[in-house]
PyMOL CGO cylinders between C-alpha atoms (Angstrom):
from pymol import cmd
from pymol.cgo import CYLINDER

trace = [
    CYLINDER, 115.43, 101.67, 116.65, 112.45, 100.45, 114.20, 0.3, 1, 1, 1, 1, 1, 1,
    CYLINDER, 112.45, 100.45, 114.20, 113.18, 96.74, 114.79, 0.3, 1, 1, 1, 1, 1, 1,
    CYLINDER, 113.18, 96.74, 114.79, 114.02, 97.22, 118.19, 0.3, 1, 1, 1, 1, 1, 1,
    CYLINDER, 114.02, 97.22, 118.19, 110.21, 98.14, 118.52, 0.3, 1, 1, 1, 1, 1, 1,
    CYLINDER, 110.21, 98.14, 118.52, 108.90, 95.66, 116.72, 0.3, 1, 1, 1, 1, 1, 1,
    CYLINDER, 108.90, 95.66, 116.72, 110.55, 92.94, 118.97, 0.3, 1, 1, 1, 1, 1, 1,
    CYLINDER, 110.55, 92.94, 118.97, 109.45, 94.68, 121.85, 0.3, 1, 1, 1, 1, 1, 1,
    CYLINDER, 109.45, 94.68, 121.85, 106.03, 94.37, 120.45, 0.3, 1, 1, 1, 1, 1, 1,
    CYLINDER, 106.03, 94.37, 120.45, 106.08, 91.05, 119.36, 0.3, 1, 1, 1, 1, 1, 1,
    CYLINDER, 106.08, 91.05, 119.36, 107.54, 89.71, 123.17, 0.3, 1, 1, 1, 1, 1, 1,
    CYLINDER, 107.54, 89.71, 123.17, 105.06, 92.04, 124.65, 0.3, 1, 1, 1, 1, 1, 1,
    CYLINDER, 105.06, 92.04, 124.65, 102.37, 90.25, 122.96, 0.3, 1, 1, 1, 1, 1, 1,
    CYLINDER, 102.37, 90.25, 122.96, 104.01, 86.80, 123.86, 0.3, 1, 1, 1, 1, 1, 1,
    CYLINDER, 104.01, 86.80, 123.86, 104.26, 87.73, 127.82, 0.3, 1, 1, 1, 1, 1, 1,
    CYLINDER, 104.26, 87.73, 127.82, 100.70, 89.35, 127.97, 0.3, 1, 1, 1, 1, 1, 1,
    CYLINDER, 100.70, 89.35, 127.97, 98.00, 86.86, 125.98, 0.3, 1, 1, 1, 1, 1, 1,
    CYLINDER, 98.00, 86.86, 125.98, 100.80, 83.74, 125.93, 0.3, 1, 1, 1, 1, 1, 1,
    CYLINDER, 100.80, 83.74, 125.93, 102.47, 82.32, 123.03, 0.3, 1, 1, 1, 1, 1, 1,
    CYLINDER, 102.47, 82.32, 123.03, 99.70, 79.70, 121.82, 0.3, 1, 1, 1, 1, 1, 1,
    CYLINDER, 99.70, 79.70, 121.82, 97.30, 82.90, 121.80, 0.3, 1, 1, 1, 1, 1, 1,
    CYLINDER, 97.30, 82.90, 121.80, 99.57, 85.06, 119.57, 0.3, 1, 1, 1, 1, 1, 1,
    CYLINDER, 99.57, 85.06, 119.57, 99.47, 82.11, 117.27, 0.3, 1, 1, 1, 1, 1, 1,
    CYLINDER, 99.47, 82.11, 117.27, 95.40, 82.20, 117.39, 0.3, 1, 1, 1, 1, 1, 1,
    CYLINDER, 95.40, 82.20, 117.39, 95.94, 86.20, 116.78, 0.3, 1, 1, 1, 1, 1, 1,
    CYLINDER, 95.94, 86.20, 116.78, 98.44, 85.42, 113.83, 0.3, 1, 1, 1, 1, 1, 1,
    CYLINDER, 98.44, 85.42, 113.83, 97.54, 82.30, 112.26, 0.3, 1, 1, 1, 1, 1, 1,
    CYLINDER, 97.54, 82.30, 112.26, 98.89, 80.90, 109.29, 0.3, 1, 1, 1, 1, 1, 1,
    CYLINDER, 98.89, 80.90, 109.29, 96.02, 79.80, 106.86, 0.3, 1, 1, 1, 1, 1, 1,
    CYLINDER, 96.02, 79.80, 106.86, 96.36, 78.68, 103.31, 0.3, 1, 1, 1, 1, 1, 1,
    CYLINDER, 96.36, 78.68, 103.31, 99.88, 77.91, 104.24, 0.3, 1, 1, 1, 1, 1, 1,
    CYLINDER, 99.88, 77.91, 104.24, 100.72, 75.42, 101.30, 0.3, 1, 1, 1, 1, 1, 1,
    CYLINDER, 100.72, 75.42, 101.30, 99.04, 77.73, 98.93, 0.3, 1, 1, 1, 1, 1, 1,
    CYLINDER, 99.04, 77.73, 98.93, 101.15, 81.05, 100.32, 0.3, 1, 1, 1, 1, 1, 1,
    CYLINDER, 101.15, 81.05, 100.32, 104.25, 79.10, 99.97, 0.3, 1, 1, 1, 1, 1, 1,
    CYLINDER, 104.25, 79.10, 99.97, 103.73, 77.90, 96.46, 0.3, 1, 1, 1, 1, 1, 1,
    CYLINDER, 103.73, 77.90, 96.46, 102.98, 80.93, 94.84, 0.3, 1, 1, 1, 1, 1, 1,
    CYLINDER, 102.98, 80.93, 94.84, 105.48, 83.27, 97.02, 0.3, 1, 1, 1, 1, 1, 1,
    CYLINDER, 105.48, 83.27, 97.02, 108.24, 81.28, 95.65, 0.3, 1, 1, 1, 1, 1, 1,
    CYLINDER, 108.24, 81.28, 95.65, 106.69, 81.18, 92.04, 0.3, 1, 1, 1, 1, 1, 1,
    CYLINDER, 106.69, 81.18, 92.04, 106.83, 84.91, 91.96, 0.3, 1, 1, 1, 1, 1, 1,
    CYLINDER, 106.83, 84.91, 91.96, 110.00, 85.44, 94.09, 0.3, 1, 1, 1, 1, 1, 1,
    CYLINDER, 110.00, 85.44, 94.09, 107.92, 86.69, 97.21, 0.3, 1, 1, 1, 1, 1, 1,
    CYLINDER, 107.92, 86.69, 97.21, 108.43, 86.35, 101.11, 0.3, 1, 1, 1, 1, 1, 1,
    CYLINDER, 108.43, 86.35, 101.11, 105.96, 84.15, 102.48, 0.3, 1, 1, 1, 1, 1, 1,
    CYLINDER, 105.96, 84.15, 102.48, 105.87, 86.56, 105.09, 0.3, 1, 1, 1, 1, 1, 1,
    CYLINDER, 105.87, 86.56, 105.09, 105.32, 89.78, 103.12, 0.3, 1, 1, 1, 1, 1, 1,
    CYLINDER, 105.32, 89.78, 103.12, 101.99, 87.54, 101.69, 0.3, 1, 1, 1, 1, 1, 1,
    CYLINDER, 101.99, 87.54, 101.69, 101.33, 86.32, 104.86, 0.3, 1, 1, 1, 1, 1, 1,
    CYLINDER, 101.33, 86.32, 104.86, 101.44, 90.37, 105.95, 0.3, 1, 1, 1, 1, 1, 1,
    CYLINDER, 101.44, 90.37, 105.95, 99.20, 91.39, 103.45, 0.3, 1, 1, 1, 1, 1, 1,
    CYLINDER, 99.20, 91.39, 103.45, 96.61, 88.75, 103.86, 0.3, 1, 1, 1, 1, 1, 1,
    CYLINDER, 96.61, 88.75, 103.86, 96.52, 89.58, 107.35, 0.3, 1, 1, 1, 1, 1, 1,
    CYLINDER, 96.52, 89.58, 107.35, 96.01, 93.38, 106.69, 0.3, 1, 1, 1, 1, 1, 1,
    CYLINDER, 96.01, 93.38, 106.69, 93.54, 93.11, 103.63, 0.3, 1, 1, 1, 1, 1, 1,
    CYLINDER, 93.54, 93.11, 103.63, 91.41, 90.15, 105.09, 0.3, 1, 1, 1, 1, 1, 1,
    CYLINDER, 91.41, 90.15, 105.09, 92.58, 88.67, 108.20, 0.3, 1, 1, 1, 1, 1, 1,
    CYLINDER, 92.58, 88.67, 108.20, 92.77, 85.33, 106.40, 0.3, 1, 1, 1, 1, 1, 1,
    CYLINDER, 92.77, 85.33, 106.40, 88.89, 85.43, 105.68, 0.3, 1, 1, 1, 1, 1, 1,
    CYLINDER, 88.89, 85.43, 105.68, 88.60, 84.46, 102.02, 0.3, 1, 1, 1, 1, 1, 1,
    CYLINDER, 88.60, 84.46, 102.02, 84.85, 85.88, 102.39, 0.3, 1, 1, 1, 1, 1, 1,
    CYLINDER, 84.85, 85.88, 102.39, 86.12, 89.29, 103.24, 0.3, 1, 1, 1, 1, 1, 1,
    CYLINDER, 86.12, 89.29, 103.24, 84.76, 92.07, 101.27, 0.3, 1, 1, 1, 1, 1, 1,
    CYLINDER, 84.76, 92.07, 101.27, 85.73, 95.69, 101.73, 0.3, 1, 1, 1, 1, 1, 1,
    CYLINDER, 85.73, 95.69, 101.73, 84.18, 98.23, 99.00, 0.3, 1, 1, 1, 1, 1, 1,
    CYLINDER, 84.18, 98.23, 99.00, 85.04, 96.61, 95.41, 0.3, 1, 1, 1, 1, 1, 1,
    CYLINDER, 85.04, 96.61, 95.41, 87.77, 94.32, 96.62, 0.3, 1, 1, 1, 1, 1, 1,
    CYLINDER, 87.77, 94.32, 96.62, 87.30, 90.77, 98.10, 0.3, 1, 1, 1, 1, 1, 1,
    CYLINDER, 87.30, 90.77, 98.10, 89.06, 87.72, 98.98, 0.3, 1, 1, 1, 1, 1, 1,
    CYLINDER, 89.06, 87.72, 98.98, 91.99, 87.02, 100.74, 0.3, 1, 1, 1, 1, 1, 1,
    CYLINDER, 91.99, 87.02, 100.74, 94.06, 89.74, 99.30, 0.3, 1, 1, 1, 1, 1, 1,
    CYLINDER, 94.06, 89.74, 99.30, 91.59, 91.87, 98.73, 0.3, 1, 1, 1, 1, 1, 1,
    CYLINDER, 91.59, 91.87, 98.73, 91.63, 92.39, 94.82, 0.3, 1, 1, 1, 1, 1, 1,
    CYLINDER, 91.63, 92.39, 94.82, 89.02, 94.74, 93.01, 0.3, 1, 1, 1, 1, 1, 1,
    CYLINDER, 89.02, 94.74, 93.01, 87.20, 93.47, 89.95, 0.3, 1, 1, 1, 1, 1, 1,
    CYLINDER, 87.20, 93.47, 89.95, 89.31, 96.01, 87.89, 0.3, 1, 1, 1, 1, 1, 1,
    CYLINDER, 89.31, 96.01, 87.89, 92.31, 94.62, 89.04, 0.3, 1, 1, 1, 1, 1, 1,
    CYLINDER, 92.31, 94.62, 89.04, 91.55, 91.29, 89.11, 0.3, 1, 1, 1, 1, 1, 1,
    CYLINDER, 91.55, 91.29, 89.11, 90.60, 90.97, 85.76, 0.3, 1, 1, 1, 1, 1, 1,
    CYLINDER, 90.60, 90.97, 85.76, 93.98, 92.92, 84.61, 0.3, 1, 1, 1, 1, 1, 1,
    CYLINDER, 93.98, 92.92, 84.61, 95.51, 90.15, 86.29, 0.3, 1, 1, 1, 1, 1, 1,
    CYLINDER, 95.51, 90.15, 86.29, 93.66, 87.41, 84.75, 0.3, 1, 1, 1, 1, 1, 1,
    CYLINDER, 93.66, 87.41, 84.75, 94.73, 89.15, 81.47, 0.3, 1, 1, 1, 1, 1, 1,
    CYLINDER, 94.73, 89.15, 81.47, 98.52, 89.38, 81.94, 0.3, 1, 1, 1, 1, 1, 1,
    CYLINDER, 98.52, 89.38, 81.94, 98.45, 85.69, 83.48, 0.3, 1, 1, 1, 1, 1, 1,
    CYLINDER, 98.45, 85.69, 83.48, 96.36, 84.78, 80.37, 0.3, 1, 1, 1, 1, 1, 1,
    CYLINDER, 96.36, 84.78, 80.37, 93.83, 82.84, 82.55, 0.3, 1, 1, 1, 1, 1, 1,
    CYLINDER, 93.83, 82.84, 82.55, 89.59, 82.80, 82.69, 0.3, 1, 1, 1, 1, 1, 1,
    CYLINDER, 89.59, 82.80, 82.69, 88.62, 84.81, 85.60, 0.3, 1, 1, 1, 1, 1, 1,
    CYLINDER, 88.62, 84.81, 85.60, 85.14, 85.26, 86.62, 0.3, 1, 1, 1, 1, 1, 1,
    CYLINDER, 85.14, 85.26, 86.62, 83.64, 87.40, 89.51, 0.3, 1, 1, 1, 1, 1, 1,
    CYLINDER, 83.64, 87.40, 89.51, 82.86, 84.51, 91.69, 0.3, 1, 1, 1, 1, 1, 1,
    CYLINDER, 82.86, 84.51, 91.69, 86.55, 83.01, 91.63, 0.3, 1, 1, 1, 1, 1, 1,
    CYLINDER, 86.55, 83.01, 91.63, 87.65, 86.27, 94.12, 0.3, 1, 1, 1, 1, 1, 1,
    CYLINDER, 87.65, 86.27, 94.12, 87.05, 84.11, 96.95, 0.3, 1, 1, 1, 1, 1, 1,
    CYLINDER, 87.05, 84.11, 96.95, 88.39, 80.72, 95.92, 0.3, 1, 1, 1, 1, 1, 1,
    CYLINDER, 88.39, 80.72, 95.92, 92.16, 81.04, 98.15, 0.3, 1, 1, 1, 1, 1, 1,
    CYLINDER, 92.16, 81.04, 98.15, 93.85, 79.17, 95.86, 0.3, 1, 1, 1, 1, 1, 1,
    CYLINDER, 93.85, 79.17, 95.86, 92.95, 81.52, 92.66, 0.3, 1, 1, 1, 1, 1, 1,
    CYLINDER, 92.95, 81.52, 92.66, 92.82, 84.85, 94.91, 0.3, 1, 1, 1, 1, 1, 1,
    CYLINDER, 92.82, 84.85, 94.91, 96.43, 84.06, 96.57, 0.3, 1, 1, 1, 1, 1, 1,
    CYLINDER, 96.43, 84.06, 96.57, 97.79, 83.18, 93.15, 0.3, 1, 1, 1, 1, 1, 1,
    CYLINDER, 97.79, 83.18, 93.15, 96.40, 86.35, 91.52, 0.3, 1, 1, 1, 1, 1, 1,
    CYLINDER, 96.40, 86.35, 91.52, 97.64, 88.53, 94.69, 0.3, 1, 1, 1, 1, 1, 1,
    CYLINDER, 97.64, 88.53, 94.69, 101.22, 87.48, 94.43, 0.3, 1, 1, 1, 1, 1, 1,
    CYLINDER, 101.22, 87.48, 94.43, 101.27, 87.84, 90.63, 0.3, 1, 1, 1, 1, 1, 1,
    CYLINDER, 101.27, 87.84, 90.63, 100.05, 91.92, 91.40, 0.3, 1, 1, 1, 1, 1, 1,
    CYLINDER, 100.05, 91.92, 91.40, 102.23, 91.97, 94.08, 0.3, 1, 1, 1, 1, 1, 1,
    CYLINDER, 102.23, 91.97, 94.08, 105.57, 90.62, 92.42, 0.3, 1, 1, 1, 1, 1, 1,
    CYLINDER, 105.57, 90.62, 92.42, 104.65, 92.64, 89.41, 0.3, 1, 1, 1, 1, 1, 1,
    CYLINDER, 104.65, 92.64, 89.41, 104.36, 95.86, 91.56, 0.3, 1, 1, 1, 1, 1, 1,
    CYLINDER, 104.36, 95.86, 91.56, 107.85, 95.04, 93.18, 0.3, 1, 1, 1, 1, 1, 1,
    CYLINDER, 107.85, 95.04, 93.18, 109.20, 94.45, 90.01, 0.3, 1, 1, 1, 1, 1, 1,
    CYLINDER, 109.20, 94.45, 90.01, 108.03, 97.68, 88.52, 0.3, 1, 1, 1, 1, 1, 1,
    CYLINDER, 108.03, 97.68, 88.52, 108.60, 100.42, 91.85, 0.3, 1, 1, 1, 1, 1, 1,
    CYLINDER, 108.60, 100.42, 91.85, 111.69, 98.13, 92.78, 0.3, 1, 1, 1, 1, 1, 1,
    CYLINDER, 111.69, 98.13, 92.78, 110.92, 99.26, 96.38, 0.3, 1, 1, 1, 1, 1, 1,
    CYLINDER, 110.92, 99.26, 96.38, 108.36, 97.11, 98.57, 0.3, 1, 1, 1, 1, 1, 1,
    CYLINDER, 108.36, 97.11, 98.57, 107.26, 99.91, 100.71, 0.3, 1, 1, 1, 1, 1, 1,
    CYLINDER, 107.26, 99.91, 100.71, 106.29, 101.69, 97.22, 0.3, 1, 1, 1, 1, 1, 1,
    CYLINDER, 106.29, 101.69, 97.22, 104.89, 98.36, 95.69, 0.3, 1, 1, 1, 1, 1, 1,
    CYLINDER, 104.89, 98.36, 95.69, 102.48, 98.39, 98.87, 0.3, 1, 1, 1, 1, 1, 1,
    CYLINDER, 102.48, 98.39, 98.87, 101.58, 101.78, 98.47, 0.3, 1, 1, 1, 1, 1, 1,
    CYLINDER, 101.58, 101.78, 98.47, 100.69, 101.02, 94.68, 0.3, 1, 1, 1, 1, 1, 1,
    CYLINDER, 100.69, 101.02, 94.68, 98.64, 97.61, 96.04, 0.3, 1, 1, 1, 1, 1, 1,
    CYLINDER, 98.64, 97.61, 96.04, 96.70, 100.03, 98.34, 0.3, 1, 1, 1, 1, 1, 1,
    CYLINDER, 96.70, 100.03, 98.34, 96.67, 103.64, 97.00, 0.3, 1, 1, 1, 1, 1, 1,
    CYLINDER, 96.67, 103.64, 97.00, 96.45, 102.06, 92.93, 0.3, 1, 1, 1, 1, 1, 1,
    CYLINDER, 96.45, 102.06, 92.93, 99.40, 102.80, 90.46, 0.3, 1, 1, 1, 1, 1, 1,
    CYLINDER, 99.40, 102.80, 90.46, 98.11, 105.67, 89.13, 0.3, 1, 1, 1, 1, 1, 1,
    CYLINDER, 98.11, 105.67, 89.13, 97.71, 107.48, 92.37, 0.3, 1, 1, 1, 1, 1, 1,
    CYLINDER, 97.71, 107.48, 92.37, 101.46, 106.54, 93.38, 0.3, 1, 1, 1, 1, 1, 1,
    CYLINDER, 101.46, 106.54, 93.38, 103.10, 107.20, 89.94, 0.3, 1, 1, 1, 1, 1, 1,
    CYLINDER, 103.10, 107.20, 89.94, 101.50, 110.93, 90.32, 0.3, 1, 1, 1, 1, 1, 1,
    CYLINDER, 101.50, 110.93, 90.32, 103.12, 111.21, 94.25, 0.3, 1, 1, 1, 1, 1, 1,
    CYLINDER, 103.12, 111.21, 94.25, 106.15, 110.04, 92.39, 0.3, 1, 1, 1, 1, 1, 1,
    CYLINDER, 106.15, 110.04, 92.39, 106.10, 112.63, 90.61, 0.3, 1, 1, 1, 1, 1, 1,
    CYLINDER, 106.10, 112.63, 90.61, 105.91, 114.89, 92.85, 0.3, 1, 1, 1, 1, 1, 1,
    CYLINDER, 105.91, 114.89, 92.85, 108.70, 116.67, 94.93, 0.3, 1, 1, 1, 1, 1, 1,
    CYLINDER, 108.70, 116.67, 94.93, 106.57, 117.24, 97.88, 0.3, 1, 1, 1, 1, 1, 1,
    CYLINDER, 106.57, 117.24, 97.88, 106.38, 113.09, 98.08, 0.3, 1, 1, 1, 1, 1, 1,
    CYLINDER, 106.38, 113.09, 98.08, 109.51, 111.62, 96.35, 0.3, 1, 1, 1, 1, 1, 1,
    CYLINDER, 109.51, 111.62, 96.35, 112.41, 113.00, 96.35, 0.3, 1, 1, 1, 1, 1, 1,
    CYLINDER, 112.41, 113.00, 96.35, 114.28, 110.91, 93.52, 0.3, 1, 1, 1, 1, 1, 1,
    CYLINDER, 114.28, 110.91, 93.52, 111.43, 109.79, 91.58, 0.3, 1, 1, 1, 1, 1, 1,
    CYLINDER, 111.43, 109.79, 91.58, 111.56, 106.51, 92.33, 0.3, 1, 1, 1, 1, 1, 1,
    CYLINDER, 111.56, 106.51, 92.33, 111.11, 106.01, 96.18, 0.3, 1, 1, 1, 1, 1, 1,
    CYLINDER, 111.11, 106.01, 96.18, 108.39, 107.71, 98.28, 0.3, 1, 1, 1, 1, 1, 1,
    CYLINDER, 108.39, 107.71, 98.28, 109.55, 110.24, 100.74, 0.3, 1, 1, 1, 1, 1, 1,
    CYLINDER, 109.55, 110.24, 100.74, 105.89, 110.74, 102.40, 0.3, 1, 1, 1, 1, 1, 1,
    CYLINDER, 105.89, 110.74, 102.40, 102.26, 109.27, 101.22, 0.3, 1, 1, 1, 1, 1, 1,
    CYLINDER, 102.26, 109.27, 101.22, 99.98, 111.26, 101.30, 0.3, 1, 1, 1, 1, 1, 1,
    CYLINDER, 99.98, 111.26, 101.30, 96.93, 109.13, 101.60, 0.3, 1, 1, 1, 1, 1, 1,
    CYLINDER, 96.93, 109.13, 101.60, 97.04, 108.68, 105.52, 0.3, 1, 1, 1, 1, 1, 1,
    CYLINDER, 97.04, 108.68, 105.52, 94.94, 105.30, 105.01, 0.3, 1, 1, 1, 1, 1, 1,
    CYLINDER, 94.94, 105.30, 105.01, 97.87, 104.18, 102.52, 0.3, 1, 1, 1, 1, 1, 1,
    CYLINDER, 97.87, 104.18, 102.52, 100.23, 105.26, 104.99, 0.3, 1, 1, 1, 1, 1, 1,
    CYLINDER, 100.23, 105.26, 104.99, 99.04, 103.54, 107.55, 0.3, 1, 1, 1, 1, 1, 1,
    CYLINDER, 99.04, 103.54, 107.55, 98.58, 100.40, 105.41, 0.3, 1, 1, 1, 1, 1, 1,
    CYLINDER, 98.58, 100.40, 105.41, 102.22, 100.32, 104.41, 0.3, 1, 1, 1, 1, 1, 1,
    CYLINDER, 102.22, 100.32, 104.41, 103.19, 100.29, 108.04, 0.3, 1, 1, 1, 1, 1, 1,
    CYLINDER, 103.19, 100.29, 108.04, 100.91, 97.47, 108.92, 0.3, 1, 1, 1, 1, 1, 1,
    CYLINDER, 100.91, 97.47, 108.92, 101.60, 95.33, 106.65, 0.3, 1, 1, 1, 1, 1, 1,
    CYLINDER, 101.60, 95.33, 106.65, 105.68, 96.35, 107.71, 0.3, 1, 1, 1, 1, 1, 1,
    CYLINDER, 105.68, 96.35, 107.71, 104.73, 95.20, 111.29, 0.3, 1, 1, 1, 1, 1, 1,
    CYLINDER, 104.73, 95.20, 111.29, 102.67, 91.94, 109.99, 0.3, 1, 1, 1, 1, 1, 1,
    CYLINDER, 102.67, 91.94, 109.99, 105.51, 90.47, 107.69, 0.3, 1, 1, 1, 1, 1, 1,
    CYLINDER, 105.51, 90.47, 107.69, 107.76, 91.13, 110.67, 0.3, 1, 1, 1, 1, 1, 1,
    CYLINDER, 107.76, 91.13, 110.67, 105.65, 89.19, 113.06, 0.3, 1, 1, 1, 1, 1, 1,
    CYLINDER, 105.65, 89.19, 113.06, 104.74, 86.11, 110.49, 0.3, 1, 1, 1, 1, 1, 1,
    CYLINDER, 104.74, 86.11, 110.49, 108.42, 86.06, 109.96, 0.3, 1, 1, 1, 1, 1, 1,
    CYLINDER, 108.42, 86.06, 109.96, 109.20, 85.67, 113.88, 0.3, 1, 1, 1, 1, 1, 1,
    CYLINDER, 109.20, 85.67, 113.88, 106.47, 83.36, 114.20, 0.3, 1, 1, 1, 1, 1, 1,
    CYLINDER, 106.47, 83.36, 114.20, 106.79, 81.04, 111.21, 0.3, 1, 1, 1, 1, 1, 1,
    CYLINDER, 106.79, 81.04, 111.21, 110.34, 81.46, 110.34, 0.3, 1, 1, 1, 1, 1, 1,
]
cmd.load_cgo(trace, "trace")
């Protein structure tokens, strides 16, 4: 049922605004960088594109509160990732697409490996690992302690849904 709704969404966009406009609406900028690091870290390039679209709309200068760059890493997360990757990182590097995508892919891959579930990993990407760990330990939000049956933060719940839709759209447009 959900897949049917997504197919209808994509078809509706194509019919209403035209295929060229759909490609303009969902660009694939930095495609080579996305391809390189999604492969290196075992991720779908469509998932990475969906995250970038949700986070920054492919604007490498995007800022939202404490997060910056294409994949909207906070300074705290970027410092943690840089330490794990054993690379030099400075604050002004957040807007460099190559570095931001590399670090974002590393972090997303880490979260998927940690939680063994893409939706839970996306919730952690948006809402933080500390919050997701609390939610997984709470029977109101997780029945098995491994996957989330409900996300209590509405912003995070909407984020996970948006990334899933954008991932699907990118998969259909850039297969």
